[in-house]
N, C-alpha and C positions, 0 to 999 in steps of 0.2 A: 550454156555459158562457156566461153572459151577457157582454156586451161590457165593462162596467166591470171585473169581475174579470180579464178577459183583458188589458186594458191595465195593470192593477195588477200582474198576474203578469209581464208583459213588462218593466215598470219594475224589478221585483225581480230579474229575470234580468240586466239591464244593470248594476245596481248591485252585485250580489253579488261579482264578482271584484275590482273596485276596493276594496270594503269589506274583503275578505279580505286584500288587499295592505296596507292600512292597519293591520289587526290584526297581521299578521306583522311589519311595520316597528315597530309600537308595542311588541311583545313582545321584539324583538331589539335595539332601540336602547339606548344607555346609559340607565340608570335615573335619574330625577329624583325626589327625595324630596318627598312631599306629606304631608298630615295622616295620622295613624295610620289604617290600614284603607282609605285612598283607593284603593290599587292593587286591592283586592278589588272595589270599586265599578266601576273601569275594566274589570276582567276580566269581571264580570257583564254590564256594558253591551255590551261588544264581542261576546261570544258570544250574548247575547240578540238583538242586531241581526243577526248572521250567521244564526242559526237561524230568526229571523222571515223574513228575506229568502229563505232556502232553502225554507221551508215554503210561502210565498206563491208563489214561482217554480215549485215542483213541483206544488202543488195536488193532492197524492196522499198519502194517509195513510201508506202503507207506505214510500214514497220519502222523505217528510219525516222519519219516524222513523229511517230508515237514514242520512239526512244528519245528523240530530242525533247519532247514535252516532259517525259519522265526525268531526264537529266536536269532540265531546268527546275522542276519541282524538287528533285533531290538536292540540288544546290541550295535552294531556299531552306529546306529542312536542315541542312548542315549549317547554314548561317544562324538559324535559331539555336541549334545545339551548341554552337560556339559561345553563345552567351552563358551557357551553363558550365563551360570548362575554362573560364577565365579569359576569354577573348571577346572582342567586340563584334556584334552582328551589324553589318552595314548594308543598306539598300544599294549602295554603289557597287559592292562586291557581287550582289545578286544580279544587278544589271550587267556587269562584266561577264558573269556566268551565262546569262541568256544570250548576249551578243555572241559570245564564244560558241554556244550551241548552234545558233543560227548559221554562223560562218562555217562551222565544222560540218554540219549537214550539207550545206551547199558545196563545200569543197569535196566532201565524200562522193556526192552525186556526180560532180565534175570528174573526179578521178575514175569512177566506174565507167563513165561515158568515154573518156579518153582511152582507158585501158581496153575497153571493148573494141574500140576502133583499131588500136595498135595490134592487138593479139588476135583479132577475130577473122583474119584472112578475108577481109572485105565485109565482114559483118559489122554492124553498128549496135552499140548498146543503146537501147532506147527505153523510155519509160512508157509502159503500156498501162492505161488506166482502166478503171471500171471494176466495181465489185471488190471481192477479196483477192482478185487475181492481178492486182497492180504490181508489176515487178519489172526488172530489167531483163531484156532478152538480147 
């Protein structure tokens, strides 16, 4: 893999856990009211960012999809936990989480593809499939 995506991936690895901690804090802290629907935008943005970071950090199609599923399930678990800490659990929030995860994984794959083209001196990042060896090259 070319150097630029490697450093990009390394950055994503370092940022993922702090970003996850911020999302957990944001979902479990006391709620503040904003404009109607604003919380859905926040949910989408948070899970988009987490999924994008995970996809770029892993740079592996199968692992990125697995991380996306785990993030969507994790968002659902946090929605359930919210009902125990004085917040409302909402299906709409989980839907925003799932849509954010899907968009984040897609954007992460696109970023890896573009960065592979830009930095690869003629090489192209591509998804190779099959078995446990599906990855970007």
